[in-house]
C-alpha positions as CSV (number, residue, x, y, z in Angstrom):
1,M,22.6,8.6,-30.2
2,W,19.7,7.4,-28.4
3,G,20.2,5.9,-25.3
4,H,18.8,2.9,-23.4
5,L,16.6,5.3,-21.2
6,T,14.5,5.6,-24.5
7,L,13.7,2.0,-24.9
8,V,11.3,2.3,-21.7
9,P,8.4,4.6,-23.6
10,I,8.7,2.8,-26.8
11,F,8.2,-0.8,-24.8
12,L,5.3,0.8,-22.9
13,A,3.6,2.0,-26.0
14,L,4.3,-1.1,-27.6
15,W,3.2,-3.2,-24.5
16,A,0.0,-1.7,-23.8
17,I,-1.1,-1.1,-27.4
18,G,-0.4,-4.8,-28.2
19,G,-1.6,-6.1,-24.8
20,I,-5.3,-4.4,-24.9
21,W,-5.6,-5.7,-28.5
22,L,-4.8,-9.3,-27.6
23,V,-7.3,-9.1,-24.5
24,F,-10.2,-8.2,-27.3
25,A,-8.6,-11.2,-29.6
26,M,-9.3,-13.2,-26.6
27,A,-12.5,-12.1,-25.9
28,L,-13.7,-12.5,-29.3
29,I,-12.1,-16.3,-29.3
30,N,-14.0,-17.1,-26.0
31,Q,-17.2,-15.2,-27.7
32,D,-17.5,-13.2,-24.8
33,V,-18.2,-10.0,-26.9
34,D,-19.7,-10.3,-29.9
35,L,-19.3,-7.8,-32.6
36,S,-22.5,-8.7,-34.7
37,R,-24.5,-6.7,-32.3
38,D,-22.0,-3.4,-31.3
39,F,-18.4,-2.9,-30.6
40,P,-17.1,-3.5,-26.9
41,F,-15.6,-1.2,-24.9
42,I,-12.4,-2.1,-23.5
43,S,-13.8,-3.3,-19.8
44,N,-16.3,-5.6,-22.0
45,C,-13.1,-7.6,-23.2
46,G,-11.0,-7.6,-20.0
47,S,-14.1,-8.7,-17.7
48,F,-14.3,-12.3,-18.4
49,P,-11.2,-14.9,-17.7
50,P,-9.0,-15.8,-18.9
51,Q,-8.4,-12.5,-20.5
52,S,-9.1,-10.6,-17.3
53,C,-6.1,-12.0,-16.1
54,V,-4.0,-10.9,-19.2
55,F,-5.8,-7.3,-18.7
56,S,-4.7,-7.1,-15.2
57,Q,-1.2,-7.9,-16.1
58,V,-0.9,-5.6,-19.0
59,L,-1.9,-2.8,-17.1
60,N,-0.4,-3.0,-13.9
61,T,2.9,-3.4,-15.9
62,G,1.9,-0.6,-18.1
63,A,1.1,1.4,-14.7
64,A,4.6,0.8,-13.2
65,M,6.3,2.0,-16.7
66,V,4.0,5.0,-16.5
67,I,5.6,6.2,-13.0
68,W,9.2,5.5,-14.0
69,I,8.5,7.7,-17.1
70,C,7.0,10.6,-15.2
71,I,9.5,10.5,-12.2
72,V,12.5,10.7,-15.2
73,R,10.9,13.3,-16.8
74,Y,10.3,15.0,-13.4
75,H,13.9,15.4,-13.0
76,Q,14.5,16.1,-16.8
77,L,12.4,19.3,-16.1
78,R,13.6,20.4,-13.2
79,D,17.0,20.7,-14.6
80,W,15.9,22.8,-17.1
81,G,14.7,25.4,-14.6
82,V,11.1,24.4,-14.5
83,P,9.4,25.9,-11.5
84,T,9.2,22.9,-8.8
85,W,5.4,23.5,-7.4
86,L,4.1,23.1,-11.4
87,N,6.9,20.3,-11.9
88,Q,5.1,18.4,-8.8
89,L,1.7,19.0,-9.8
90,T,2.4,17.4,-13.6
91,L,4.0,14.6,-11.8
92,W,1.2,13.8,-9.6
93,S,-1.7,13.8,-12.1
94,G,0.8,11.4,-14.2
95,I,1.0,9.1,-11.0
96,L,-3.1,9.4,-10.6
97,C,-3.0,8.4,-14.0
98,A,-1.1,5.3,-13.2
99,L,-2.8,4.6,-10.1
100,G,-6.3,4.9,-12.1
101,T,-4.8,2.4,-14.6
102,S,-3.8,-0.3,-12.0
103,I,-7.2,0.4,-10.3
104,T,-8.7,-0.5,-14.1
105,G,-7.3,-3.7,-14.3
106,N,-7.7,-4.9,-10.8
107,F,-11.4,-4.3,-10.6
108,Q,-12.8,-5.3,-13.6
109,E,-16.0,-4.0,-14.7
110,R,-18.2,-7.7,-14.2
111,N,-17.0,-7.7,-10.3
112,Q,-16.6,-3.9,-9.0
113,K,-18.0,-1.6,-11.4
114,P,-18.1,1.7,-9.4
115,T,-14.5,0.9,-8.2
116,H,-13.6,0.3,-12.0
117,M,-15.1,3.1,-13.3
118,T,-13.1,5.3,-10.7
119,G,-10.0,3.9,-12.2
120,A,-10.6,4.8,-15.6
121,F,-11.8,8.0,-14.7
122,L,-8.4,9.0,-13.3
123,A,-6.5,6.8,-15.9
124,F,-8.2,9.0,-19.3
125,I,-9.1,12.2,-17.4
126,M,-5.5,12.5,-15.3
127,G,-3.5,11.3,-18.2
128,T,-5.2,13.8,-20.7
129,V,-4.3,16.7,-17.7
130,Y,-1.1,15.2,-17.8
131,F,-0.4,16.0,-21.2
132,W,-1.8,19.1,-21.3
133,L,0.5,20.4,-18.4
134,Q,3.6,18.5,-20.3
135,I,2.8,20.9,-23.5
136,F,2.6,23.8,-20.9
137,L,6.0,23.1,-19.2
138,S,7.6,22.5,-22.7
139,W,6.5,26.1,-23.5
140,L,7.6,27.5,-20.6
141,V,10.8,26.3,-21.5
142,K,11.1,27.1,-25.1
143,G,14.1,28.8,-25.2
144,L,16.3,25.7,-23.9
145,P,17.1,23.1,-27.3
146,Q,14.5,20.7,-27.6
147,P,15.3,17.3,-28.2
148,G,13.7,16.2,-31.5
149,A,12.2,17.8,-34.6
150,P,10.4,21.3,-34.2
151,W,7.0,19.7,-35.1
152,M,6.6,17.2,-32.2
153,A,5.7,20.2,-30.2
154,W,3.0,20.7,-32.8
155,L,2.2,16.5,-32.9
156,R,1.4,16.5,-29.0
157,L,-0.6,19.2,-29.2
158,G,-2.7,17.7,-32.0
159,L,-2.9,14.4,-30.3
160,C,-3.9,16.0,-27.0
161,S,-6.6,17.9,-28.5
162,L,-8.1,14.8,-30.7
163,C,-7.8,12.6,-27.1
164,T,-9.8,15.5,-25.5
165,A,-12.3,16.1,-28.3
166,I,-13.4,12.5,-28.4
167,M,-13.2,11.6,-25.0
168,G,-16.9,13.3,-24.0
169,A,-18.1,10.6,-26.2
170,T,-19.8,7.5,-24.9
171,L,-19.0,5.5,-28.1
172,A,-16.7,2.4,-27.5
173,A,-15.0,3.3,-30.8
174,C,-13.9,6.8,-28.8
175,E,-13.0,5.0,-26.0
176,W,-10.2,2.4,-27.8
177,A,-9.1,6.0,-29.7
178,V,-8.5,8.1,-26.5
179,A,-6.3,4.7,-25.1
180,M,-4.3,4.2,-28.1
181,L,-3.6,8.1,-28.4
182,L,-2.6,7.8,-24.6
183,F,0.0,5.3,-24.8
184,L,1.0,6.9,-28.2
185,L,1.6,10.0,-26.1
186,F,3.6,7.9,-23.8
187,G,5.5,6.3,-26.2
188,L,6.8,9.9,-27.7
189,F,8.5,10.1,-24.7
190,A,11.8,8.6,-26.2
191,V,12.3,11.4,-27.8
192,D,13.1,13.3,-25.0
193,F,14.8,10.9,-23.5
194,S,16.9,10.4,-26.3
195,V,19.1,13.3,-24.7
196,L,19.9,10.9,-21.5
197,D,22.8,9.0,-21.1
198,G,21.2,7.4,-18.1
199,C,20.1,7.8,-14.6
200,R,21.4,6.9,-10.9
201,L,19.7,6.4,-7.8
202,C,21.3,8.2,-4.8
203,L,20.9,7.6,-1.1
204,Q,21.4,10.3,1.3
205,P,22.2,8.9,4.7
206,Q,20.5,10.5,7.9
207,P,22.7,13.3,9.5
208,Q,24.4,11.6,12.4
209,P,25.2,13.2,15.7
210,Q,28.9,14.7,16.0
211,P,31.0,13.4,18.7
212,Q,32.1,15.4,21.5
213,P,35.4,16.5,21.3
214,L,38.2,15.1,24.0
215,A,39.1,17.3,26.4
216,S,43.2,18.2,26.7
217,P,44.8,17.5,29.6
218,E,45.3,21.3,30.7
219,T,41.5,21.6,30.3
220,L,41.0,18.2,32.4
221,G,43.5,20.0,35.2
222,T,41.6,22.9,35.5
223,L,38.1,21.7,35.6
224,F,39.4,19.2,38.2
225,T,41.1,22.3,40.6
226,Q,37.7,24.2,40.5
227,A,36.1,21.1,41.5
228,L,38.1,21.1,44.7
229,S,37.9,24.7,45.1
230,L,34.0,24.4,45.0
231,G,34.0,21.0,47.3
232,G,35.7,22.6,50.0
233,E,34.2,25.9,49.8
234,T,30.4,23.5,50.2
235,E,31.8,21.8,52.8
236,L,32.9,24.6,54.9
237,S,29.4,26.0,54.6
238,A,27.5,22.9,55.4
239,S,29.8,22.9,58.7
240,C,29.1,26.2,59.9
241,P,25.1,27.2,60.5
242,Q,24.4,30.3,59.8
243,D,23.7,30.9,63.6
244,D,26.8,29.3,64.5
245,P,29.5,31.3,62.3
246,V,33.0,29.6,64.4
247,G,31.5,26.1,63.6
248,V,30.7,25.4,67.2
249,S,27.6,23.1,68.2
250,Q,26.0,23.4,71.3
251,H,24.8,20.1,72.9
252,V,22.6,19.8,75.9
């Protein structure tokens, strides 16, 4: 039985795919793109208001869900015994993909092209790297029972291979295809999360200094006696100079 954690990857895929095509439809209605000339890039569709506002909202919300999915997946792989450094490398590649997605939505190509292209690079390249690392980590733990049907691994491998093959093309249709493939790959995490019942946020307080134990009456009495003893010796030695051992001072 699938738990509620499976809803986030599914919602991400539906939200992102539906939102991007909504931006495309708005750009057509507002005549900001012309299909009679050529098929537009995603960035061209989201460069002009009001669809640029929808474009930013879709990608920012999607980036937040990507980070959440990456963190849950990180803990799942950690429990499966994946090496920590490799698991952390995969997590950070997913976070960089989410960061690039947010940058792409907030800095439209028409207003800030260098920043927009940097975000697009992080979103597409790091997103593809993230899923190749996921395939490798799944292979490392292939001895453990994997959620879903056995053909799911081959489906992921095929989608990643197709995504990598068409990423180098400069056609707008290839950009749309890569984006849809990445959204679909994130949506497939619903299968992996189907074995999870839920997750909890645990806060770990800082260690507090331990209070000093109170001395017992016997210990206090011993310390007091020692203090009196040391005080008397100090007073005697102070009143008897080295050259006047009997303690008699000579005054003229």
